[in-house]
FILO-961082 format. One record per residue (C-alpha): residue number from 0; chain; x, y, z. Coordinates in steps of 0.05 Angstrom, whole numbers, plus 5000, padded with zeros to 4 digits. Layout:
BEGIN
[node NUM, "A", [X, Y, Z]] ...
This chain:
BEGIN
[node 0, "A", [3588, 7710, 7784]] [node 1, "A", [3644, 7676, 7822]] [node 2, "A", [3616, 7701, 7889]] [node 3, "A", [3547, 7672, 7871]] [node 4, "A", [3579, 7604, 7856]] [node 5, "A", [3617, 7606, 7922]] [node 6, "A", [3553, 7621, 7960]] [node 7, "A", [3517, 7565, 7924]] [node 8, "A", [3574, 7517, 7939]] [node 9, "A", [3573, 7536, 8013]] [node 10, "A", [3498, 7525, 8018]] [node 11, "A", [3505, 7457, 7985]] [node 12, "A", [3558, 7437, 8036]] [node 13, "A", [3513, 7458, 8093]] [node 14, "A", [3456, 7418, 8064]] [node 15, "A", [3501, 7357, 8056]] [node 16, "A", [3526, 7364, 8127]] [node 17, "A", [3455, 7367, 8153]] [node 18, "A", [3435, 7307, 8112]] [node 19, "A", [3496, 7269, 8137]] [node 20, "A", [3478, 7285, 8210]] [node 21, "A", [3406, 7263, 8198]] [node 22, "A", [3432, 7198, 8167]] [node 23, "A", [3479, 7185, 8225]] [node 24, "A", [3425, 7200, 8276]] [node 25, "A", [3374, 7156, 8240]] [node 26, "A", [3425, 7099, 8233]] [node 27, "A", [3442, 7105, 8307]] [node 28, "A", [3369, 7101, 8325]] [node 29, "A", [3359, 7040, 8282]] [node 30, "A", [3421, 7009, 8315]] [node 31, "A", [3391, 7021, 8383]] [node 32, "A", [3323, 6993, 8367]] [node 33, "A", [3303, 6924, 8393]] [node 34, "A", [3280, 6880, 8337]] [node 35, "A", [3245, 6830, 8381]] [node 36, "A", [3171, 6814, 8371]] [node 37, "A", [3122, 6807, 8429]] [node 38, "A", [3094, 6738, 8441]] [node 39, "A", [3024, 6718, 8462]] [node 40, "A", [3014, 6700, 8535]] [node 41, "A", [2960, 6683, 8585]] [node 42, "A", [2992, 6731, 8634]] [node 43, "A", [2949, 6793, 8644]] [node 44, "A", [2962, 6853, 8687]] [node 45, "A", [2923, 6916, 8702]] [node 46, "A", [2950, 6984, 8723]] [node 47, "A", [2936, 7005, 8794]] [node 48, "A", [2942, 7076, 8821]] [node 49, "A", [3006, 7087, 8861]] [node 50, "A", [3013, 7156, 8891]] [node 51, "A", [3089, 7166, 8894]] [node 52, "A", [3135, 7200, 8844]] [node 53, "A", [3209, 7199, 8857]] [node 54, "A", [3248, 7264, 8851]] [node 55, "A", [3320, 7263, 8827]] [node 56, "A", [3367, 7319, 8847]] [node 57, "A", [3422, 7334, 8797]] [node 58, "A", [3474, 7329, 8852]] [node 59, "A", [3452, 7259, 8872]] [node 60, "A", [3467, 7191, 8842]] [node 61, "A", [3407, 7163, 8802]] [node 62, "A", [3385, 7106, 8847]] [node 63, "A", [3322, 7090, 8887]] [node 64, "A", [3317, 7040, 8944]] [node 65, "A", [3256, 6996, 8951]] [node 66, "A", [3230, 6935, 8989]] [node 67, "A", [3168, 6892, 8992]] [node 68, "A", [3151, 6865, 9062]] [node 69, "A", [3095, 6859, 9112]] [node 70, "A", [3106, 6920, 9155]] [node 71, "A", [3041, 6917, 9195]] [node 72, "A", [3037, 6842, 9207]] [node 73, "A", [2971, 6830, 9171]] [node 74, "A", [2999, 6777, 9125]] [node 75, "A", [3001, 6820, 9062]] [node 76, "A", [3063, 6856, 9036]] [node 77, "A", [3069, 6931, 9032]] [node 78, "A", [3120, 6970, 8991]] [node 79, "A", [3175, 7017, 9015]] [node 80, "A", [3203, 7067, 8964]] [node 81, "A", [3261, 7113, 8979]] [node 82, "A", [3258, 7188, 8966]] [node 83, "A", [3308, 7233, 8933]] [node 84, "A", [3340, 7294, 8965]] [node 85, "A", [3289, 7340, 8997]] [node 86, "A", [3238, 7283, 8991]] [node 87, "A", [3213, 7236, 9045]] [node 88, "A", [3213, 7160, 9037]] [node 89, "A", [3145, 7128, 9032]] [node 90, "A", [3110, 7065, 9056]] [node 91, "A", [3049, 7046, 9014]] [node 92, "A", [2993, 6996, 9025]] [node 93, "A", [2944, 6970, 8973]] [node 94, "A", [2873, 6988, 8993]] [node 95, "A", [2809, 6989, 8952]] [node 96, "A", [2843, 6987, 8885]] [node 97, "A", [2901, 7034, 8897]] [node 98, "A", [2964, 7044, 8937]] [node 99, "A", [2961, 7096, 8993]] [node 100, "A", [3012, 7121, 9043]] [node 101, "A", [3014, 7088, 9112]] [node 102, "A", [3022, 7121, 9179]] [node 103, "A", [3085, 7080, 9189]] [node 104, "A", [3140, 7123, 9160]] [node 105, "A", [3216, 7119, 9160]] [node 106, "A", [3243, 7187, 9181]] [node 107, "A", [3306, 7215, 9149]] [node 108, "A", [3343, 7279, 9136]] [node 109, "A", [3307, 7310, 9077]] [node 110, "A", [3374, 7325, 9044]] [node 111, "A", [3392, 7251, 9045]] [node 112, "A", [3373, 7210, 8983]] [node 113, "A", [3356, 7136, 8995]] [node 114, "A", [3391, 7090, 8945]] [node 115, "A", [3379, 7020, 8973]] [node 116, "A", [3335, 6980, 9021]] [node 117, "A", [3330, 6911, 9052]] [node 118, "A", [3284, 6880, 9103]] [node 119, "A", [3291, 6829, 9160]] [node 120, "A", [3266, 6817, 9231]] [node 121, "A", [3335, 6831, 9261]] [node 122, "A", [3313, 6832, 9334]] [node 123, "A", [3268, 6770, 9331]] [node 124, "A", [3207, 6807, 9360]] [node 125, "A", [3160, 6786, 9303]] [node 126, "A", [3161, 6854, 9268]] [node 127, "A", [3199, 6864, 9203]] [node 128, "A", [3253, 6916, 9206]] [node 129, "A", [3285, 6956, 9151]] [node 130, "A", [3356, 6973, 9128]] [node 131, "A", [3369, 7033, 9082]] [node 132, "A", [3430, 7055, 9044]] [node 133, "A", [3432, 7130, 9040]] [node 134, "A", [3481, 7184, 9020]] [node 135, "A", [3497, 7193, 9094]] [node 136, "A", [3511, 7119, 9107]] [node 137, "A", [3474, 7054, 9125]] [node 138, "A", [3414, 7058, 9172]] [node 139, "A", [3375, 7007, 9212]] [node 140, "A", [3302, 7022, 9226]] [node 141, "A", [3271, 6979, 9280]] [node 142, "A", [3196, 6968, 9271]] [node 143, "A", [3164, 6992, 9336]] [node 144, "A", [3095, 6962, 9320]] [node 145, "A", [3063, 7015, 9364]] [node 146, "A", [2995, 7044, 9352]] [node 147, "A", [3026, 7110, 9330]] [node 148, "A", [3067, 7072, 9278]] [node 149, "A", [3138, 7086, 9257]] [node 150, "A", [3209, 7062, 9266]] [node 151, "A", [3266, 7075, 9313]] [node 152, "A", [3324, 7094, 9267]] [node 153, "A", [3399, 7093, 9278]] [node 154, "A", [3459, 7098, 9232]] [node 155, "A", [3501, 7034, 9236]] [node 156, "A", [3556, 7048, 9185]] [node 157, "A", [3589, 7106, 9150]] [node 158, "A", [3642, 7094, 9096]] [node 159, "A", [3709, 7125, 9114]] [node 160, "A", [3716, 7195, 9085]] [node 161, "A", [3780, 7175, 9048]] [node 162, "A", [3740, 7123, 9008]] [node 163, "A", [3696, 7177, 8976]] [node 164, "A", [3640, 7125, 8973]] [node 165, "A", [3564, 7128, 8973]] [node 166, "A", [3528, 7064, 8996]] [node 167, "A", [3481, 7039, 8941]] [node 168, "A", [3452, 6972, 8962]] [node 169, "A", [3450, 6922, 9018]] [node 170, "A", [3457, 6846, 9015]] [node 171, "A", [3435, 6804, 9074]] [node 172, "A", [3465, 6737, 9095]] [node 173, "A", [3496, 6698, 9152]] [node 174, "A", [3566, 6686, 9125]] [node 175, "A", [3595, 6656, 9190]] [node 176, "A", [3530, 6618, 9209]] [node 177, "A", [3527, 6648, 9279]] [node 178, "A", [3452, 6664, 9274]] [node 179, "A", [3463, 6739, 9265]] [node 180, "A", [3453, 6777, 9200]] [node 181, "A", [3515, 6801, 9163]] [node 182, "A", [3515, 6855, 9110]] [node 183, "A", [3550, 6869, 9044]] [node 184, "A", [3545, 6942, 9025]] [node 185, "A", [3556, 6957, 8951]] [node 186, "A", [3588, 7025, 8941]] [node 187, "A", [3596, 7076, 8885]] [node 188, "A", [3642, 7136, 8882]] [node 189, "A", [3610, 7199, 8908]] [node 190, "A", [3577, 7241, 8854]] [node 191, "A", [3627, 7298, 8864]] [node 192, "A", [3684, 7253, 8843]] [node 193, "A", [3653, 7217, 8784]] [node 194, "A", [3699, 7217, 8722]] [node 195, "A", [3650, 7191, 8671]] [node 196, "A", [3606, 7129, 8668]] [node 197, "A", [3649, 7087, 8621]] [node 198, "A", [3713, 7086, 8662]] [node 199, "A", [3744, 7016, 8668]] [node 200, "A", [3808, 7041, 8700]] [node 201, "A", [3839, 7005, 8759]] [node 202, "A", [3841, 7048, 8821]] [node 203, "A", [3778, 7087, 8803]] [node 204, "A", [3711, 7082, 8838]] [node 205, "A", [3682, 7072, 8906]] [node 206, "A", [3691, 7015, 8956]] [node 207, "A", [3645, 6961, 8982]] [node 208, "A", [3643, 6932, 9052]] [node 209, "A", [3630, 6865, 9086]] [node 210, "A", [3601, 6880, 9155]] [node 211, "A", [3601, 6823, 9206]] [node 212, "A", [3550, 6824, 9262]] [node 213, "A", [3581, 6827, 9331]] [node 214, "A", [3524, 6785, 9359]] [node 215, "A", [3484, 6845, 9384]] [node 216, "A", [3462, 6879, 9319]] [node 217, "A", [3524, 6922, 9316]] [node 218, "A", [3573, 6909, 9260]] [node 219, "A", [3647, 6914, 9245]] [node 220, "A", [3683, 6919, 9178]] [node 221, "A", [3713, 6852, 9158]] [node 222, "A", [3725, 6868, 9085]] [node 223, "A", [3800, 6863, 9087]] [node 224, "A", [3800, 6799, 9128]] [node 225, "A", [3751, 6767, 9078]] [node 226, "A", [3796, 6784, 9019]] [node 227, "A", [3744, 6830, 8989]] [node 228, "A", [3776, 6899, 8997]] [node 229, "A", [3784, 6932, 8929]] [node 230, "A", [3767, 6998, 8895]] [node 231, "A", [3714, 6990, 8842]] [node 232, "A", [3645, 7018, 8831]] [node 233, "A", [3592, 6966, 8849]] [node 234, "A", [3517, 6971, 8841]] [node 235, "A", [3492, 6910, 8878]] [node 236, "A", [3508, 6842, 8907]] [node 237, "A", [3474, 6781, 8937]] [node 238, "A", [3491, 6727, 8986]] [node 239, "A", [3474, 6660, 8954]] [node 240, "A", [3489, 6587, 8964]] [node 241, "A", [3520, 6571, 8896]] [node 242, "A", [3539, 6499, 8909]] [node 243, "A", [3485, 6474, 8958]] [node 244, "A", [3534, 6465, 9015]] [node 245, "A", [3490, 6504, 9064]] [node 246, "A", [3529, 6568, 9070]] [node 247, "A", [3528, 6638, 9040]] [node 248, "A", [3573, 6651, 8981]] [node 249, "A", [3575, 6721, 8950]] [node 250, "A", [3559, 6747, 8880]] [node 251, "A", [3576, 6819, 8863]] [node 252, "A", [3555, 6860, 8802]] [node 253, "A", [3609, 6909, 8786]] [node 254, "A", [3596, 6970, 8743]] [node 255, "A", [3647, 6976, 8687]] [node 256, "A", [3675, 6909, 8707]] [node 257, "A", [3658, 6837, 8718]] [node 258, "A", [3611, 6792, 8755]] [node 259, "A", [3649, 6772, 8817]] [node 260, "A", [3637, 6706, 8854]] [node 261, "A", [3667, 6687, 8921]] [node 262, "A", [3662, 6619, 8954]] [node 263, "A", [3650, 6614, 9028]] [node 264, "A", [3702, 6565, 9055]] [node 265, "A", [3679, 6569, 9127]] [node 266, "A", [3737, 6616, 9142]] [node 267, "A", [3768, 6678, 9113]] [node 268, "A", [3792, 6696, 9062]] [node 269, "A", [3738, 6675, 9014]] [node 270, "A", [3759, 6641, 8950]] [node 271, "A", [3748, 6676, 8884]] [node 272, "A", [3708, 6636, 8833]] [node 273, "A", [3722, 6644, 8759]] [node 274, "A", [3663, 6653, 8711]] [node 275, "A", [3652, 6672, 8637]] [node 276, "A", [3640, 6747, 8649]] [node 277, "A", [3687, 6797, 8617]] [node 278, "A", [3690, 6873, 8617]] [node 279, "A", [3618, 6898, 8615]] [node 280, "A", [3565, 6935, 8656]] [node 281, "A", [3531, 6881, 8699]] [node 282, "A", [3486, 6927, 8739]] [node 283, "A", [3423, 6889, 8762]] [node 284, "A", [3427, 6820, 8793]] [node 285, "A", [3375, 6764, 8790]] [node 286, "A", [3387, 6697, 8823]] [node 287, "A", [3344, 6635, 8815]] [node 288, "A", [3340, 6565, 8787]] [node 289, "A", [3308, 6578, 8720]] [node 290, "A", [3318, 6507, 8693]] [node 291, "A", [3298, 6470, 8757]] [node 292, "A", [3362, 6429, 8762]] [node 293, "A", [3372, 6445, 8836]] [node 294, "A", [3426, 6497, 8825]] [node 295, "A", [3415, 6572, 8824]] [node 296, "A", [3432, 6611, 8761]] [node 297, "A", [3451, 6685, 8753]] [node 298, "A", [3422, 6737, 8706]] [node 299, "A", [3450, 6807, 8701]] [node 300, "A", [3433, 6868, 8659]] [node 301, "A", [3482, 6905, 8615]] [node 302, "A", [3485, 6966, 8569]] [node 303, "A", [3460, 6924, 8510]] [node 304, "A", [3472, 6945, 8438]] [node 305, "A", [3452, 7017, 8451]] [node 306, "A", [3513, 7044, 8416]] [node 307, "A", [3571, 7014, 8377]] [node 308, "A", [3617, 6976, 8423]] [node 309, "A", [3677, 7023, 8414]] [node 310, "A", [3635, 7079, 8444]] [node 311, "A", [3617, 7037, 8505]] [node 312, "A", [3682, 7001, 8518]] [node 313, "A", [3720, 7067, 8529]] [node 314, "A", [3785, 7051, 8564]] [node 315, "A", [3780, 6975, 8570]] [node 316, "A", [3852, 6951, 8573]] [node 317, "A", [3880, 6933, 8505]] [node 318, "A", [3873, 6860, 8488]] [node 319, "A", [3817, 6848, 8539]] [node 320, "A", [3747, 6829, 8516]] [node 321, "A", [3684, 6872, 8522]] [node 322, "A", [3613, 6846, 8523]] [node 323, "A", [3550, 6890, 8519]] [node 324, "A", [3502, 6831, 8524]] [node 325, "A", [3462, 6813, 8586]] [node 326, "A", [3489, 6751, 8621]] [node 327, "A", [3451, 6688, 8638]] [node 328, "A", [3502, 6645, 8675]] [node 329, "A", [3476, 6574, 8679]] [node 330, "A", [3502, 6538, 8740]] [node 331, "A", [3532, 6472, 8715]] [node 332, "A", [3553, 6448, 8784]] [node 333, "A", [3621, 6446, 8818]] [node 334, "A", [3621, 6522, 8815]] [node 335, "A", [3625, 6522, 8739]] [node 336, "A", [3582, 6569, 8697]] [node 337, "A", [3564, 6576, 8624]] [node 338, "A", [3535, 6640, 8593]] [node 339, "A", [3472, 6620, 8555]] [node 340, "A", [3438, 6688, 8548]] [node 341, "A", [3437, 6689, 8472]] [node 342, "A", [3415, 6617, 8470]] [node 343, "A", [3358, 6631, 8518]] [node 344, "A", [3336, 6694, 8480]] [node 345, "A", [3352, 6743, 8536]] [node 346, "A", [3421, 6770, 8516]] [node 347, "A", [3410, 6825, 8466]] [node 348, "A", [3365, 6875, 8502]] [node 349, "A", [3367, 6950, 8513]] [node 350, "A", [3401, 6990, 8567]] [node 351, "A", [3384, 6952, 8632]] [node 352, "A", [3385, 6962, 8707]] [node 353, "A", [3352, 6917, 8760]] [node 354, "A", [3335, 6845, 8741]] [node 355, "A", [3292, 6795, 8779]] [node 356, "A", [3270, 6722, 8774]] [node 357, "A", [3197, 6710, 8792]] [node 358, "A", [3145, 6657, 8774]] [node 359, "A", [3091, 6705, 8750]] [node 360, "A", [3042, 6652, 8725]] [node 361, "A", [3059, 6601, 8780]] [node 362, "A", [3074, 6545, 8731]] [node 363, "A", [3139, 6524, 8765]] [node 364, "A", [3185, 6561, 8716]] [node 365, "A", [3219, 6625, 8738]] [node 366, "A", [3205, 6683, 8691]] [node 367, "A", [3250, 6744, 8684]] [node 368, "A", [3239, 6819, 8691]] [node 369, "A", [3289, 6873, 8673]] [node 370, "A", [3281, 6947, 8687]] [node 371, "A", [3307, 6990, 8630]] [node 372, "A", [3313, 7062, 8611]] [node 373, "A", [3348, 7110, 8563]] [node 374, "A", [3421, 7119, 8549]] [node 375, "A", [3450, 7188, 8564]] [node 376, "A", [3502, 7191, 8510]] [node 377, "A", [3517, 7238, 8451]] [node 378, "A", [3458, 7259, 8409]] [node 379, "A", [3410, 7255, 8468]] [node 380, "A", [3349, 7274, 8427]] [node 381, "A", [3357, 7212, 8385]] [node 382, "A", [3365, 7163, 8442]] [node 383, "A", [3315, 7106, 8447]] [node 384, "A", [3277, 7097, 8512]] [node 385, "A", [3275, 7023, 8529]] [node 386, "A", [3212, 6996, 8562]] [node 387, "A", [3220, 6948, 8621]] [node 388, "A", [3219, 6875, 8599]] [node 389, "A", [3176, 6818, 8622]] [node 390, "A", [3203, 6752, 8596]] [node 391, "A", [3162, 6689, 8605]] [node 392, "A", [3199, 6623, 8616]] [node 393, "A", [3175, 6573, 8564]] [node 394, "A", [3202, 6515, 8604]] [node 395, "A", [3251, 6491, 8551]] [node 396, "A", [3309, 6537, 8566]] [node 397, "A", [3281, 6596, 8528]] [node 398, "A", [3244, 6660, 8546]] [node 399, "A", [3194, 6701, 8506]] [node 400, "A", [3180, 6775, 8511]] [node 401, "A", [3110, 6788, 8538]] [node 402, "A", [3114, 6857, 8571]] [node 403, "A", [3068, 6892, 8522]] [node 404, "A", [3022, 6833, 8510]] [node 405, "A", [3013, 6821, 8585]] [node 406, "A", [2998, 6894, 8599]] [node 407, "A", [3057, 6902, 8647]] [node 408, "A", [3107, 6941, 8605]] [node 409, "A", [3140, 7001, 8639]] [node 410, "A", [3160, 7059, 8594]] [node 411, "A", [3188, 7103, 8649]] [node 412, "A", [3260, 7109, 8674]] [node 413, "A", [3262, 7042, 8711]] [node 414, "A", [3312, 7023, 8764]] [node 415, "A", [3284, 6956, 8789]] [node 416, "A", [3222, 6912, 8787]] [node 417, "A", [3194, 6893, 8855]] [node 418, "A", [3150, 6830, 8857]] [node 419, "A", [3102, 6812, 8913]] [node 420, "A", [3029, 6796, 8926]] [node 421, "A", [3005, 6866, 8945]] [node 422, "A", [2930, 6853, 8946]] [node 423, "A", [2930, 6785, 8981]] [node 424, "A", [2898, 6746, 8924]] [node 425, "A", [2955, 6695, 8920]] [node 426, "A", [2983, 6720, 8853]] [node 427, "A", [3049, 6757, 8845]] [node 428, "A", [3042, 6831, 8825]] [node 429, "A", [3095, 6878, 8796]] [node 430, "A", [3116, 6947, 8817]] [node 431, "A", [3166, 6981, 8771]] [node 432, "A", [3208, 7028, 8815]] [node 433, "A", [3223, 7089, 8772]] [node 434, "A", [3273, 7146, 8776]] [node 435, "A", [3249, 7218, 8774]] [node 436, "A", [3178, 7196, 8756]] [node 437, "A", [3119, 7158, 8785]] [node 438, "A", [3129, 7084, 8801]] [node 439, "A", [3080, 7038, 8764]] [node 440, "A", [3041, 6982, 8797]] [node 441, "A", [3011, 6925, 8756]] [node 442, "A", [2964, 6876, 8789]] [node 443, "A", [2964, 6803, 8766]] [node 444, "A", [2895, 6784, 8737]] [node 445, "A", [2909, 6711, 8754]] [node 446, "A", [2892, 6677, 8689]] [node 447, "A", [2899, 6602, 8693]] [node 448, "A", [2904, 6556, 8753]] [node 449, "A", [2931, 6590, 8814]] [node 450, "A", [2989, 6555, 8848]] [node 451, "A", [3010, 6557, 8920]] [node 452, "A", [3047, 6608, 8962]] [node 453, "A", [3098, 6592, 9016]] [node 454, "A", [3108, 6650, 9064]] [node 455, "A", [3174, 6640, 9100]] [node 456, "A", [3194, 6675, 9165]] [node 457, "A", [3232, 6739, 9149]] [node 458, "A", [3290, 6721, 9195]] [node 459, "A", [3364, 6707, 9187]] [node 460, "A", [3352, 6632, 9196]] [node 461, "A", [3317, 6627, 9128]] [node 462, "A", [3366, 6667, 9087]] [node 463, "A", [3393, 6622, 9031]] [node 464, "A", [3349, 6565, 9054]] [node 465, "A", [3339, 6511, 9000]] [node 466, "A", [3268, 6492, 8982]] [node 467, "A", [3244, 6434, 8940]] [node 468, "A", [3171, 6421, 8924]] [node 469, "A", [3134, 6370, 8881]] [node 470, "A", [3087, 6392, 8825]] [node 471, "A", [3022, 6362, 8801]] [node 472, "A", [3063, 6325, 8748]] [node 473, "A", [3106, 6294, 8803]] [node 474, "A", [3165, 6336, 8781]] [node 475, "A", [3209, 6373, 8831]] [node 476, "A", [3223, 6447, 8828]] [node 477, "A", [3276, 6483, 8869]] [node 478, "A", [3279, 6551, 8901]] [node 479, "A", [3327, 6588, 8946]] [node 480, "A", [3312, 6647, 8992]] [node 481, "A", [3351, 6705, 8963]] [node 482, "A", [3350, 6774, 8994]] [node 483, "A", [3369, 6834, 8951]] [node 484, "A", [3350, 6815, 8880]] [node 485, "A", [3343, 6872, 8831]] [node 486, "A", [3381, 6937, 8844]] [node 487, "A", [3378, 6971, 8911]] [node 488, "A", [3315, 6930, 8924]] [node 489, "A", [3292, 6871, 8965]] [node 490, "A", [3232, 6829, 8943]] [node 491, "A", [3182, 6790, 8985]] [node 492, "A", [3201, 6728, 9025]] [node 493, "A", [3138, 6694, 8998]] [node 494, "A", [3152, 6640, 8946]] [node 495, "A", [3103, 6631, 8889]] [node 496, "A", [3098, 6557, 8872]] [node 497, "A", [3059, 6516, 8821]] [node 498, "A", [2998, 6473, 8838]] [node 499, "A", [3015, 6406, 8868]] [node 500, "A", [2977, 6341, 8874]] [node 501, "A", [2937, 6335, 8939]] [node 502, "A", [2977, 6273, 8959]] [node 503, "A", [3040, 6316, 8956]] [node 504, "A", [3012, 6375, 8995]] [node 505, "A", [3062, 6365, 9051]] [node 506, "A", [3120, 6346, 9007]] [node 507, "A", [3154, 6414, 9006]] [node 508, "A", [3221, 6410, 9042]] [node 509, "A", [3259, 6469, 9070]] [node 510, "A", [3332, 6460, 9089]] [node 511, "A", [3362, 6518, 9128]] [node 512, "A", [3436, 6534, 9132]] [node 513, "A", [3438, 6510, 9204]] [node 514, "A", [3420, 6441, 9179]] [node 515, "A", [3349, 6441, 9205]] [node 516, "A", [3297, 6412, 9157]] [node 517, "A", [3224, 6432, 9157]] [node 518, "A", [3162, 6415, 9118]] [node 519, "A", [3127, 6472, 9083]] [node 520, "A", [3053, 6484, 9095]] 
């Protein structure tokens, strides 16, 4: 009789343990869920066939380079998507309702995964060239524009072996205003040396590099001279004119760290700028003037409330703050910033990666996109997969979620959105660049009144140029040419602007960093 009671008691304990695990898992799933309703919108997108599926090798870091630019000079942007190990990169063109591979290909070692990309006409021959960040180093691919198609490729930088660093993304700017493009290469510790993804320790991670152009499209490492040498994993960065003084400052999105800002003083070292960011995971980087006050603002992704904070903050130094929210740093002028993400409705989202500002409905207000995916943590079968977010700017300092209602939601493992007009109809389309799965292309149906496009030359002289344009309501909106938004990606140099009154058709002003002023057409 006693043995029977013991068996019964043991079975009851097992049942209670199972029920407890189910309760914990269910509670965790509820915690991870996003309780944000979709809003109605006039934005409408339709899915287009895109014949490329990225392959992720388990020995490679989970990143994919991408770029939108006019590779064949026909006035319409194509898309470059990097391949994983044992997989070629691809260049795709929109034809007859779907994206198909082009003859122009970027050759690489098949064992070499492509993590980042950026585009620019570096040799001023009228053809747009391409940079890639790969496991082997940083490459420049000169567009030959020959009938046979293709690029002439050469490696321009390899991180020192002692740094144990893999290049992830490439920022383009002209930091010393000499008319030659400079590069900032964000770096992550090589996969073989990764010690976990929640490590905030000092002295852990890869290195990043500021490469100054020698005036002949060769580059030298000026990181130490610029005061930027430090060991910390970094996903992406952008050159940006934060204070409208016509030079390139630098914004860096650390992983397991902070949002770094560095002011260009016209000489080295650069000056570090304080901002409200604290220990977090600011991975993707979007830069644009969302409130049209003439100053660019900064939006970064984060881990979100995917798990309780104590599981995400790991070894954050005792007494220091941790923030899982996305950041929307409003530029208040004088290099002062305020985090208004919660206030704007874009702070509490799921696990995020690349973020981008883009005026999808061409109403003069920059909307937001954020690539998202799942969290690889304990209890993987219970993890929520977060769909990519499309957030429409309401024009009053707030954003509303419209990914599902607009038809442009991405449910795959997203790394970055890439916005451009791929079919030449004057409306911005979206390609969600995905890891280990097919990328998804959504074409803008163009509901409402179409605005205007301003296609700027893809040369160093227009990087960080300041643009102002009048609207039909005689208001002024502001834009800046930013290369390298998103994550490992580089969007189009075409600006999507609202309709303007016919009397103001020539009122668009472009101010370049060299001080030259032009009228937009």
